[in-house]
N, C-alpha and C positions, 0 to 999 in steps of 0.2 A: 540568518542566513537565507531560509525560504519565505519568511513574513506570510503572505496572503498569495502567494505564486501557486497556488495547488489549485486545478481543475480537474475534470474529467477531459479525455483527450479530446480534440488536439489541444497544444498550447495555442491560448489565442496570438495572433496575427501581434506584433511588434510587442511582446511580452517581455519584462525585465527578466535576466536569468543569473543565476539558475533557477529552475522552476520545477515543479511538480506535477504530475498527472496520475490518474489512479484508476481502474476499473474493474466492477467484477467481471472476472472471466468464467467461473464455474461454483455451481452449489453442490454442496452435499449433507444430507441431514443424517446425522448420528443417530444409529440403531441401538439397543440393547435388548439382552435375552430376553427382557419384557415385552419386545416391540418397538414402537418408535420410541429415542430416546429424550425427546425434549430439549434436543440440541441443534442449532442449523452452522454449519460449518463452510460459509462460502469461502472462494478463494479470489482476491483481488492481487493484480497486477500494479505495483507502482514503481513509477517510472521519475530519472531525476535527468535532466536538462541541462547542459552547462557550454560555455563556449573554449574552456580548456578542460584537460584531464584532470588538473589538481582540485579545479573546483566542483567540478562535480563528483571527485572521491571525495571531497569535504560535505559536500551538500547531502551524500548518498548515508555517510557515515551519521550525519545529523538525523538523518531521516530512520536510518537502524536503529539508533538509540532511542530515539522518541517512540518507537514502536515496540522494542523489546521486551517482552514479558508483562505487558498490561493488562489488566484485568479489572474489573469493578462496573460499575456505572460513569457515562460520561456524556457532559452535554446535554443533561436532561432526557438522555433515552429511556425509553422502558424497558428494554432486554438489558439483562447482566452480562457481560461479556466475560467469561469464562477462562480465554486464552487466548494469546494472538503469538503466532507461531510464523517465525519468518525461513523461509523455503529457497528455493531455486535463486540465485543471484546471477545475474550476466552484464558483460560491460561490451559497449560498443562505440564504434565510432560511423558516424552517418556522413559520408563526405558530400552527399548533396546539398545539407543542410549545413554543414561544418561545424555540426556540431557533437559534444560527448553525451554518451547516454549510459546508465546505470539501472539497471531492474532487476527486482525482487517480487518472488511471490509472497503472499500474505497469508494465512489462514486465520481466521474471525472464529472463533467458538463462541456461539451465544444462545443464552435461550431461545426460543422459538416464540414469536411474539404472538399473543392469544388476542 
């Protein structure tokens, strides 16, 4: 549904739709009673864009399913992902671009890089 149409914002001019953008919007370290807990939990905003509401919803559901409850090592990364939490979801229509957009905040808790 999305293929390789994922990038940091903005969507490249002339891109095929639906497309996905993502960016880190905040970061929070995880503390424990013994001090720093060894985990990071950055928050990302993931946006799906499409020309129709139905196409946007279908692509958004595919993105949510791909992210839901992931854990482990992915793509040769060094830090272990402990948890992916889907948070606030939003729905927009952007009249100036005539695009439908759905957005979700995603917390990715992982081991700190050493």
